PAVO-48626 format. One record per residue (C-alpha): x, z, y; residue in one letter. Coordinates in steps of 0.05 Angstrom, whole numbers, m for minus. Example, Ala and Ser with C-alpha at 12.3 -4.5 7.8 and 13.67 -1.06 7.14 Angstrom:
# PAVO-48626
ATOM      px      pz      py  type
ATOM     246     156     m90     a
ATOM     273     143     m21     s
# end
This chain:
# PAVO-48626
ATOM      px      pz      py  type
ATOM    m591    m119      77     m
ATOM    m528     m95      97     t
ATOM    m491    m125     156     e
ATOM    m429    m111     201     s
ATOM    m416     m58     230     i
ATOM    m400     m88     290     k
ATOM    m480    m102     298     e
ATOM    m491     m36     319     i
ATOM    m498     m29     391     k
ATOM    m429       0     423     g
ATOM    m387     m20     360     v
ATOM    m340     m67     385     g
ATOM    m278     m99     347     d
ATOM    m225     m48     370     k
ATOM    m287      15     340     t
ATOM    m295     m32     281     a
ATOM    m222     m25     257     e
ATOM    m220      39     268     l
ATOM    m279      47     216     f
ATOM    m245      m9     172     a
ATOM    m196      51     165     k
ATOM    m232     104     143     v
ATOM    m267      53      91     g
ATOM    m327      36     133     v
ATOM    m331     m44     150     r
ATOM    m418     m40     139     t
ATOM    m474      m3     162     t
ATOM    m490       7      92     d
ATOM    m417      33      84     d
ATOM    m438      82     155     l
ATOM    m498     110     128     i
ATOM    m460     131      69     h
ATOM    m410     165     102     y
ATOM    m419     236      87     y
ATOM    m398     291     137     p
ATOM    m343     326     114     s
ATOM    m369     391     144     g
ATOM    m412     420     200     y
ATOM    m407     467     258     e
ATOM    m459     511     288     k
ATOM    m466     499     369     l
ATOM    m457     568     387     s
ATOM    m506     598     442     e
ATOM    m451     604     508     p
ATOM    m412     660     512     e
ATOM    m389     700     572     p
ATOM    m313     699     595     i
ATOM    m286     760     583     y
ATOM    m312     754     512     k
ATOM    m263     693     496     l
ATOM    m205     701     456     t
ATOM    m150     648     431     p
ATOM    m159     600     372     g
ATOM    m228     598     369     r
ATOM    m276     545     388     i
ATOM    m332     569     433     c
ATOM    m382     551     496     a
ATOM    m383     575     549     v
ATOM    m430     572     622     e
ATOM    m413     570     691     g
ATOM    m394     542     756     v
ATOM    m336     494     779     l
ATOM    m307     549     837     s
ATOM    m273     481     870     k
ATOM    m256     418     852     d
ATOM    m217     394     804     a
ATOM    m144     368     810     s
ATOM    m105     312     770     l
ATOM     m32     316     768     n
ATOM      17     277     725     a
ATOM      77     312     678     f
ATOM     126     265     641     n
ATOM      82     215     647     g
ATOM      18     251     624     i
ATOM     m39     253     670     k
ATOM     m75     325     675     i
ATOM    m141     347     700     v
ATOM    m149     417     710     n
ATOM    m211     460     736     a
ATOM    m233     533     736     f
ATOM    m299     558     712     l
ATOM    m329     626     730     s
ATOM    m391     675     716     d
ATOM    m403     736     725     m
ATOM    m341     765     687     t
ATOM    m281     726     691     g
ATOM    m251     656     701     r
ATOM    m228     604     660     l
ATOM    m178     545     663     q
ATOM    m197     479     631     l
ATOM    m149     437     618     s
ATOM    m160     357     606     w
ATOM     m94     309     580     y
ATOM     m93     238     586     n
ATOM    m174     244     610     f
ATOM    m163     225     674     p
ATOM    m237     210     697     y
ATOM    m270     264     671     i
ATOM    m243     289     740     k
ATOM    m299     240     775     n
ATOM    m356     287     732     n
ATOM    m339     353     753     l
ATOM    m357     376     830     k
ATOM    m349     449     861     a
ATOM    m409     488     857     g
ATOM    m439     452     805     a
ATOM    m462     480     749     h
ATOM    m440     471     679     y
ATOM    m431     486     595     v
ATOM    m365     475     571     f
ATOM    m344     480     485     r
ATOM    m272     468     466     g
ATOM    m218     522     438     r
ATOM    m192     574     472     v
ATOM    m117     585     470     s
ATOM     m74     635     519     e
ATOM      m5     606     560     k
ATOM      29     665     605     n
ATOM     m28     723     587     g
ATOM     m72     668     619     r
ATOM    m130     643     578     l
ATOM    m141     563     574     i
ATOM    m202     511     537     m
ATOM    m159     458     517     q
ATOM    m199     384     528     q
ATOM    m264     413     525     p
ATOM    m338     383     528     k
ATOM    m377     373     577     l
ATOM    m457     393     577     y
ATOM    m515     397     620     s
ATOM    m537     472     614     p
ATOM    m604     447     596     s
ATOM    m583     391     540     e
ATOM    m542     438     513     y
ATOM    m591     506     514     k
ATOM    m654     476     503     n
ATOM    m623     412     447     v
ATOM    m560     438     413     l
ATOM    m550     498     406     a
ATOM    m561     532     344     g
ATOM    m565     463     308     r
ATOM    m513     434     253     l
ATOM    m467     392     285     c
ATOM    m435     347     228     p
ATOM    m357     326     231     t
ATOM    m327     276     188     y
ATOM    m267     252     155     p
ATOM    m231     214     220     l
ATOM    m165     178     226     t
ATOM    m131     174     286     k
ATOM    m162     140     348     g
ATOM    m233     155     311     l
ATOM    m277     209     331     t
ATOM    m328     251     306     h
ATOM    m366     240     368     v
ATOM    m361     161     362     t
ATOM    m376     169     282     v
ATOM    m445     213     311     r
ATOM    m462     154     362     k
ATOM    m453      98     308     a
ATOM    m501     130     254     v
ATOM    m550     155     308     r
ATOM    m554      90     332     e
ATOM    m559      50     269     y
ATOM    m609     108     240     l
ATOM    m652      96     305     m
ATOM    m661      18     284     n
ATOM    m651      15     209     k
ATOM    m705      m1     158     k
ATOM    m745      48     128     e
ATOM    m724      63      57     e
ATOM    m780      54       4     k
ATOM    m779     117     m39     e
ATOM    m770     101    m115     y
ATOM    m773     171    m153     l
ATOM    m834     208    m168     p
ATOM    m859     258    m124     a
ATOM    m855     306    m168     p
ATOM    m797     308    m191     l
ATOM    m762     311    m116     l
ATOM    m817     374    m115     e
ATOM    m780     406    m171     r
ATOM    m711     399    m162     l
ATOM    m729     411     m86     s
ATOM    m704     353     m59     m
ATOM    m716     312       7     s
ATOM    m751     233      m1     e
ATOM    m685     180      10     m
ATOM    m702     163      79     e
ATOM    m711     235     102     k
ATOM    m645     255      62     a
ATOM    m608     195      95     l
ATOM    m624     222     160     r
ATOM    m620     291     145     d
ATOM    m556     296     117     i
ATOM    m525     264     187     h
ATOM    m565     297     232     f
ATOM    m602     372     200     p
ATOM    m652     396     231     p
ATOM    m644     469     200     s
ATOM    m591     487     139     e
ATOM    m659     497      95     e
ATOM    m659     418     105     e
ATOM    m596     392     104     l
ATOM    m597     433      31     i
ATOM    m650     391      10     r
ATOM    m623     325      43     a
ATOM    m562     342      m1     r
ATOM    m587     357     m71     r
ATOM    m625     283     m67     r
ATOM    m567     248     m43     l
ATOM    m522     287     m96     v
ATOM    m573     277    m153     f
ATOM    m579     206    m133     n
ATOM    m506     188    m153     e
ATOM    m514     230    m220     f
ATOM    m577     191    m230     f
ATOM    m553     120    m229     f
ATOM    m485     141    m251     f
ATOM    m514     171    m315     m
ATOM    m563     110    m327     l
ATOM    m507      66    m323     m
ATOM    m469     106    m377     t
ATOM    m523     115    m423     k
ATOM    m541      42    m420     t
ATOM    m464      23    m433     m
ATOM    m475      72    m493     k
ATOM    m535      32    m517     r
ATOM    m488     m34    m511     m
ATOM    m425     m12    m547     n
ATOM    m465      21    m605     q
ATOM    m489     m40    m627     s
ATOM    m424     m85    m620     m
ATOM    m386    m110    m676     s
ATOM    m307    m111    m674     s
ATOM    m278    m186    m678     a
ATOM    m199    m134    m683     f
ATOM    m203     m99    m745     v
ATOM    m137     m61    m747     t
ATOM     m99     m25    m814     r
ATOM     m48      22    m813     p
ATOM      19       3    m821     s
ATOM      73      39    m856     p
ATOM     115      23    m795     k
ATOM      81      71    m748     l
ATOM      92     125    m792     l
ATOM     164     114    m787     s
ATOM     155     107    m713     f
ATOM     129     170    m709     i
ATOM     175     209    m757     a
ATOM     226     182    m705     g
ATOM     207     216    m641     l
ATOM     255     260    m611     p
ATOM     197     309    m608     y
ATOM     137     339    m661     e
ATOM      73     316    m644     l
ATOM      15     366    m631     t
ATOM     m32     376    m678     r
ATOM     m82     357    m626     p
ATOM     m48     301    m616     q
ATOM     m48     280    m690     l
ATOM    m117     280    m689     d
ATOM    m127     237    m636     a
ATOM     m79     179    m663     y
ATOM    m120     197    m736     k
ATOM    m194     184    m695     a
ATOM    m162     123    m664     i
ATOM    m129      82    m722     v
ATOM    m209      97    m758     k
ATOM    m240      75    m702     d
ATOM    m197       9    m698     m
ATOM    m208      m4    m775     s
ATOM    m285      14    m770     s
ATOM    m313     m63    m761     g
ATOM    m343     m30    m694     k
ATOM    m308     m24    m623     v
ATOM    m282      35    m608     m
ATOM    m300      69    m527     n
ATOM    m252     131    m539     r
ATOM    m231     183    m486     l
ATOM    m165     219    m490     i
ATOM    m172     285    m447     q
ATOM    m115     313    m435     g
ATOM     m82     371    m387     d
ATOM     m28     349    m342     v
ATOM      35     333    m394     g
ATOM       2     340    m456     s
ATOM      28     278    m486     g
ATOM     m32     230    m478     k
ATOM      16     175    m459     t
ATOM      50     166    m528     v
ATOM     m20     165    m568     i
ATOM     m39     102    m517     a
ATOM      36      73    m546     v
ATOM      10      88    m614     l
ATOM     m54      69    m612     a
ATOM     m20      m2    m576     m
ATOM      27     m14    m635     l
ATOM     m35      m1    m682     n
ATOM     m65     m64    m652     a
ATOM       5     m99    m647     a
ATOM      17     m89    m721     m
ATOM     m48    m123    m740     s
ATOM     m23    m183    m691     g
ATOM     m73    m165    m634     f
ATOM     m53    m158    m557     q
ATOM     m63     m92    m522     s
ATOM     m68     m86    m440     a
ATOM     m53     m14    m393     l
ATOM     m78      m9    m338     m
ATOM     m52      37    m287     a
ATOM     m85      49    m216     p
ATOM     m12      46    m181     t
ATOM      50      m3    m192     e
ATOM      94      61    m194     v
ATOM      58      96    m249     l
ATOM      57      21    m287     a
ATOM     125      15    m280     a
ATOM     130      82    m314     q
ATOM      83      73    m361     h
ATOM     125       5    m374     y
ATOM     196      35    m377     d
ATOM     163     102    m425     t
ATOM     136      40    m473     i
ATOM     190      m6    m473     k
ATOM     249      63    m485     g
ATOM     206      87    m541     l
ATOM     201       7    m578     i
ATOM     272      m2    m568     e
ATOM     300      52    m596     s
ATOM     244      43    m657     s
ATOM     278     m24    m667     g
ATOM     197     m46    m677     l
ATOM     195    m125    m660     e
ATOM     140    m114    m615     v
ATOM     148    m149    m538     s
ATOM     122    m109    m475     c
ATOM     115    m135    m402     i
ATOM      98    m114    m336     l
ATOM      50    m157    m292     m
ATOM      35    m124    m219     t
ATOM      18    m157    m151     g
ATOM      77    m146    m124     s
ATOM     121    m194    m164     m
ATOM     141    m252    m141     s
ATOM      97    m315    m151     v
ATOM     149    m343    m206     k
ATOM     149    m269    m242     e
ATOM      71    m280    m244     k
ATOM      73    m345    m272     r
ATOM     124    m328    m323     l
ATOM      82    m268    m355     s
ATOM      26    m306    m351     g
ATOM      50    m355    m399     e
ATOM      73    m291    m440     m
ATOM       5    m267    m444     i
ATOM     m29    m334    m456     k
ATOM      15    m354    m508     n
ATOM      12    m291    m543     g
ATOM      87    m276    m534     e
ATOM      63    m207    m503     a
ATOM      41    m152    m546     d
ATOM      32    m102    m497     i
ATOM      23    m121    m424     v
ATOM      19     m63    m378     v
ATOM      m5     m69    m297     g
ATOM     m39     m59    m249     t
ATOM    m112     m84    m221     h
ATOM     m69    m156    m222     a
ATOM     m77    m152    m299     l
ATOM    m157    m172    m281     i
ATOM    m143    m232    m240     q
ATOM    m170    m297    m263     e
ATOM    m110    m329    m272     k
ATOM     m91    m277    m328     v
ATOM    m112    m308    m400     s
ATOM     m99    m265    m454     f
ATOM     m96    m298    m527     s
ATOM    m118    m242    m576     r
ATOM    m133    m181    m523     l
ATOM    m158    m132    m580     g
ATOM    m139     m62    m547     l
ATOM    m147     m40    m475     v
ATOM    m131      19    m449     v
ATOM    m133      42    m384     t
ATOM    m107     111    m352     d
ATOM    m139     163    m300     e
ATOM    m203     114    m304     q
ATOM    m238     146    m251     h
ATOM    m196     113    m204     r
ATOM    m219      47    m231     f
ATOM    m294      17    m211     g
ATOM    m327       8    m269     v
ATOM    m333     m74    m249     r
ATOM    m259     m70    m261     q
ATOM    m250     m45    m331     r
ATOM    m320     m92    m346     e
ATOM    m264    m152    m317     l
ATOM    m210    m131    m359     l
ATOM    m249    m124    m422     g
ATOM    m282    m196    m415     l
ATOM    m204    m221    m417     k
ATOM    m217    m212    m498     g
ATOM    m276    m217    m538     e
ATOM    m299    m149    m544     a
ATOM    m235    m110    m543     p
ATOM    m234     m28    m569     h
ATOM    m222      11    m512     v
ATOM    m182      69    m504     l
ATOM    m189     114    m442     v
ATOM    m138     165    m406     m
ATOM    m155     220    m361     s
ATOM    m108     286    m340     a
ATOM    m177     313    m297     t
ATOM    m197     383    m340     p
ATOM    m273     382    m342     i
ATOM    m304     434    m388     p
ATOM    m333     401    m450     r
ATOM    m405     412    m426     t
ATOM    m398     370    m372     l
ATOM    m350     314    m405     a
ATOM    m401     301    m454     l
ATOM    m456     279    m401     m
ATOM    m396     247    m351     l
ATOM    m380     209    m411     y
ATOM    m424     201    m445     g
ATOM    m412     123    m462     d
ATOM    m350     149    m497     l
ATOM    m325     179    m558     d
ATOM    m282     239    m539     i
ATOM    m221     269    m557     s
ATOM    m188     336    m534     v
ATOM    m109     341    m529     i
ATOM    m110     426    m510     d
ATOM     m32     441    m533     v
ATOM      19     422    m496     l
ATOM      88     399    m522     p
ATOM     134     450    m547     r
ATOM     200     465    m508     g
ATOM     158     466    m438     r
ATOM     178     522    m396     l
ATOM     112     541    m360     p
ATOM     107     530    m285     i
ATOM     114     604    m240     k
ATOM      62     603    m183     n
ATOM      57     645    m129     c
ATOM       2     640     m77     v
ATOM      28     664      m5     v
ATOM      m2     666      61     g
ATOM      25     625     122     p
ATOM      81     681     143     g
ATOM     120     664      79     y
ATOM     137     592     100     r
ATOM     206     609     116     k
ATOM     223     639      50     n
ATOM     188     582      24     a
ATOM     229     531      60     y
ATOM     298     573      46     s
ATOM     280     577     m42     f
ATOM     263     491     m26     i
ATOM     333     495       3     n
ATOM     363     530     m56     d
ATOM     333     486     m99     e
ATOM     363     421     m75     i
ATOM     428     464     m79     k
ATOM     430     457    m143     k
ATOM     410     385    m149     g
ATOM     333     393    m155     h
ATOM     277     356    m110     q
ATOM     219     384     m83     a
ATOM     141     367     m65     y
ATOM     106     384       4     v
ATOM      40     366       0     i
ATOM     m12     371      59     c
ATOM     m88     365      70     p
ATOM     m85     307     118     q
ATOM     m41     242     145     v
ATOM     m33     257     213     e
ATOM     m76     309     269     n
ATOM    m150     280     284     t
ATOM    m160     321     337     e
ATOM    m222     286     383     e
ATOM    m203     252     442     e
ATOM    m256     253     495     e
ATOM    m256     324     496     g
ATOM    m286     330     427     g
ATOM    m287     389     375     d
ATOM    m207     394     360     q
ATOM    m238     431     301     s
ATOM    m175     397     246     d
ATOM    m124     441     297     s
ATOM     m81     481     243     g
ATOM     m87     436     189     i
ATOM     m19     415     163     a
ATOM     m16     342     165     n
ATOM      45     290     132     v
ATOM      76     254     203     k
ATOM      81     317     236     d
ATOM     100     360     174     y
ATOM     152     317     162     t
ATOM     189     316     233     k
ATOM     184     389     223     e
ATOM     230     399     161     l
ATOM     261     350     190     g
ATOM     281     398     249     r
ATOM     292     455     213     l
ATOM     324     431     151     f
ATOM     406     413     149     p
ATOM     416     344     165     e
ATOM     439     326      98     n
ATOM     367     343      71     i
ATOM     337     273      60     r
ATOM     257     278      80     i
ATOM     203     225      63     a
ATOM     135     217      71     s
ATOM      84     183      40     l
ATOM       8     171      36     y
ATOM     m52     128      17     g
ATOM     m69      79      73     s
ATOM      15      49      67     m
ATOM      22     m17      49     k
ATOM      27     m14     m33     p
ATOM      97     m45     m22     v
ATOM     116      13      25     e
ATOM      83      68     m24     k
ATOM     123      39     m86     d
ATOM     187      44     m50     r
ATOM     183     108     m28     i
ATOM     163     130     m98     m
ATOM     209      93    m126     r
ATOM     264     126     m83     g
ATOM     239     194    m100     f
ATOM     245     180    m172     k
ATOM     310     155    m162     a
ATOM     335     217    m129     g
ATOM     338     171     m61     e
ATOM     302     235     m31     t
ATOM     309     316     m28     d
ATOM     242     332      m8     i
ATOM     170     275     m12     l
ATOM     122     301      40     v
ATOM      51     275      16     s
ATOM     m20     280      25     t
ATOM     m57     276     m59     t
ATOM     m34     207     m67     v
ATOM      23     234    m118     v
ATOM     m29     271    m159     e
ATOM     m38     214    m209     v
ATOM      15     220    m264     g
ATOM      80     205    m233     v
ATOM     131     235    m274     d
ATOM     200     259    m231     v
ATOM     225     309    m280     p
ATOM     278     326    m233     n
ATOM     230     357    m185     a
ATOM     228     436    m193     t
ATOM     187     459    m131     v
ATOM     114     438    m100     i
ATOM      92     464     m33     l
ATOM      23     461     m35     i
ATOM      m2     471      53     e
ATOM     m78     496      64     n
ATOM     m87     497     m11     s
ATOM    m152     537       5     e
ATOM    m180     467      25     r
ATOM    m170     439     m48     f
ATOM    m210     442    m111     g
ATOM    m184     483    m160     l
ATOM    m176     422    m208     a
ATOM    m141     376    m157     q
ATOM     m90     438    m154     l
ATOM     m81     439    m219     h
ATOM     m63     364    m222     q
ATOM     m26     373    m164     l
ATOM      18     428    m193     r
ATOM      25     384    m250     g
ATOM      81     340    m219     r
ATOM     135     390    m224     v
ATOM     144     428    m296     g
ATOM     165     354    m328     r
ATOM     242     377    m335     g
ATOM     283     422    m371     k
ATOM     286     461    m315     a
ATOM     244     524    m284     q
ATOM     196     496    m235     s
ATOM     156     532    m181     y
ATOM      88     520    m149     c
ATOM      77     551     m78     i
ATOM       9     552     m53     m
ATOM       2     571      28     i
ATOM     m68     599      32     n
ATOM     m84     594     105     c
ATOM    m152     621     100     s
ATOM    m165     702      97     e
ATOM    m234     700      66     s
ATOM    m239     741       0     d
ATOM    m279     678     m32     k
ATOM    m213     632     m25     a
ATOM    m161     695     m50     r
ATOM    m210     694    m117     e
ATOM    m207     620    m131     r
ATOM    m132     619    m118     l
ATOM    m109     674    m159     d
ATOM    m145     637    m220     i
ATOM     m89     584    m216     l
ATOM     m35     641    m199     n
ATOM     m50     668    m261     r
ATOM     m63     610    m309     s
ATOM     m27     544    m327     n
ATOM     m95     520    m375     d
ATOM    m139     462    m337     g
ATOM    m185     469    m383     f
ATOM    m190     542    m368     e
ATOM    m182     530    m294     i
ATOM    m245     479    m298     a
ATOM    m286     527    m332     s
ATOM    m272     586    m283     e
ATOM    m279     542    m226     d
ATOM    m344     520    m251     l
ATOM    m363     598    m257     r
ATOM    m336     615    m194     l
ATOM    m366     568    m151     r
ATOM    m442     555    m170     g
ATOM    m488     509    m142     p
ATOM    m517     489     m71     g
ATOM    m439     510     m25     d
ATOM    m452     457      23     i
ATOM    m401     485      64     f
ATOM    m358     494       6     g
ATOM    m288     459     m22     i
ATOM    m304     383     m46     r
ATOM    m261     361    m108     q
ATOM    m233     301     m88     s
ATOM    m224     253    m141     g
ATOM    m271     268    m203     e
ATOM    m300     195    m217     l
ATOM    m301     183    m147     e
ATOM    m367     200    m123     f
ATOM    m378     206     m51     k
ATOM    m415     265     m36     i
ATOM    m432     295    m102     a
ATOM    m382     354    m143     d
ATOM    m388     367    m220     i
ATOM    m376     433    m218     y
ATOM    m414     470    m156     s
ATOM    m475     412    m167     d
ATOM    m469     417    m248     s
ATOM    m546     448    m244     e
ATOM    m559     380    m214     l
ATOM    m520     338    m259     l
ATOM    m552     373    m318     r
ATOM    m625     351    m286     s
ATOM    m602     279    m271     a
ATOM    m578     268    m347     s
ATOM    m639     295    m364     e
ATOM    m688     247    m317     a
ATOM    m647     186    m336     a
ATOM    m660     195    m411     q
ATOM    m731     205    m394     k
ATOM    m736     139    m362     l
ATOM    m705      94    m411     l
ATOM    m738     130    m471     s
ATOM    m805     105    m432     e
ATOM    m774      43    m407     d
ATOM    m706      18    m438     g
ATOM    m712     m47    m399     s
ATOM    m731     m19    m331     l
ATOM    m785     m77    m325     e
ATOM    m840     m35    m304     k
ATOM    m854     m47    m234     a
ATOM    m846      21    m208     e
ATOM    m775      22    m243     n
ATOM    m750     m45    m203     r
ATOM    m718     m17    m150     e
ATOM    m678      28    m195     i
ATOM    m663     m36    m235     k
ATOM    m634     m72    m172     k
ATOM    m588     m14    m150     r
ATOM    m562       0    m224     l
ATOM    m548     m73    m227     l
ATOM    m507     m62    m164     s
ATOM    m482       2    m193     l
ATOM    m452     m33    m251     m
ATOM    m422     m81    m211     e
ATOM    m369     m39    m180     g
ATOM    m411      27    m137     c
ATOM    m406      95    m158     v
ATOM    m448     111    m112     g
ATOM    m515      94    m108     a
# end
C-alpha cells in the first residue's frame, strides 16, 4: 500500500514540498522516480593531475584549519589540501558548518568540480568522505543522479530512496522465470533496488530491461484489451455524407494533399459503418491534421451529432477554437463552435455548459475541463484528442463516457516508424499524412558548437529587426547544482531562468524577452504564450513545453541549446514551432558535446526535415540497451522506456501480452491476478506499471 512520502524517515514538510515539485508525493512515486543518469565514482587522483572543468576525487591531508570569511553577505569556507604532488584550495559557499568537520592534519577524500582562478586550481563545493568509506565502499560504484528542482539535491533523493528500500515490503514476482531468463531481466524486487543503487553495470542493464519491459507489457495489455472491446461495439451515431462538406472542401484557401483526402475518406467510411470509429491521424509537424479533424467534426454536425476536441493546454485549445471558428464562418455553414477551459469565469462555464447540455453547441473545444462531472453533452457522437499521449488513459475514457460510445479520432504529430506505431497504437486504425501542404518553405538547419552563440544572437537580432520573432529552448528551468557539497553534475547545461537574464544583458533594451516553463501556473503560461502569439514578445526562452502544437507564424528562428541532450524526434517537434508562415525559417542547434555519436545524430536533423525519416534513422542509430543515452521525452509518457532504443523489448512485450491474453483473456487464473490488478490500475490512468 502506497503512503505519503512524509512517512519516510528524514522527509519533513519542507523536503516533501520539494519532492512534490518534481511529482513525487507518495512512496510509490519515489520508487518509480528513476535516475536520469549515473556517475561512476573514480579512484582519487593526485593533485598534479587535476584539470579545470572535471569532477574528480582527491585524497590528502589538510595543511591547517579551515577559515570562515564573509563577502557581500556570502559566507565562504576555505581550506587547503596537500598530497605528495601539490596543494589544492577547497571552497564552500553558504555552507559555514562544514568548517567544524575540517581539522588540520586530518586525512580526507574530497570530490567535486575543479575550476581555475588567477592561475590557481580550486575545487568548489566538494563533498567530504573518509578515505575508508570512499575507497572501500564507493569507488568504482555507479552513483545515481536524478532530475532535480532548486533546493532538491541528489543526496536528498538518494537518502530517501535508500531509507524506503530498507523498510519496504518485498514485491511478489508475477512474471514466469523462463521469460525473465530469456530476456535477461531481473525479478521485480531486485530491479527496483538495482535501478537506484546498481551493484554493477551488468545488473543495472538487467534491472532497466525489466522496468522497461514492465511499462511496455502493461501498456500493450491495455491496448489489446481496449481493441477487443472496441471491435465489438456498435455505434449509435451513424453519419451520412453531406454535399455541404464537398463545398466546404472546395472553398478552403488551399488544396488538400492526397494523404489528407485519404484520411478524410477513411473517417467518413468509419463513421457511416455502424461500428464505433477508433482512428489515429499520424502526421508530421505542419502536415495539416487539424483541418481533417474539423472535417470529421463537421461530418458529425451535418448528421445532428455533437463533437468534442480536447487539447492538452489552454493555448492550444484556444488556437484550435480560433482556427475552427474561422473556417466555419468563412464557409457560411450553420454550425456552432464554443470554447470550454478551466480559466473561464464561473458564469462563462455555466453558460457554455448550458449550451452543451441543450445541444446548442455542435463543436466544443477545450482542455481537461471537458471531462468535469458538471459538463453534460446532449448527443456526443465524436471525441477528438490532440497529442493523445499527453492525456492519461482515464481522462480519454471519461470524455468518451460523456456520450454513448462516441466515435474516437486521435491526432499525433509524434513521428514514430510505422512498425512501432502499429504496436503502440494497436487499439486504433491508422491514417498517415506524410506530405506537407504546398507552398511551405523548408526550414534551413544548422548544427554548431558553443562558439557560434554570438553569431546566433546577431542573426536573431537581425530577424527581429525584420519584424519576426524567435524561440530559445533550454533543457532545464533553473540551475540545479547540488547544495551541501554535491556533484554539480548539471553545470554548463542551459537553463531558462539564467539564460533569460543573460539575453537581457546581451540584447538591446528594446528587445522584449519572456520565459516559459512547465511548472508555471496555467494562467501565467497562457498569458505568456498568448503574448508571444500576439507579437508582444520578441524572444521566448522556454523549456520543451512549447513543443505541443502552438502556431506562431511570425516566429522564424528557433535556437536549441544543448541539442545533444534531446532525442531526435523531440528536436524535430521543437523545430516545427517555426516554418509555419510564409517567411523563410531557421533552426540553430547548439551541440555542446564533442562525441562523434552526438554529431552523427544531429547531422540527421541537419540533412532532413522529414519526421518519419528522422524517426527511422533514430531507431537505426540508437539500438537497444543504451542506458546512458538520450531519453526521448514525451513519447506516450513512459517513465523509463524509450520506444526507439528499447524497440526490441517493445516487440517482446507485445508478443508476451498477446500470448497471455490468448491463454487467459479475462486474466482470471490465480497466477494472473496480480497482473490483472496492475492492468486495472493502469486503465485508471497510469501509463507505467
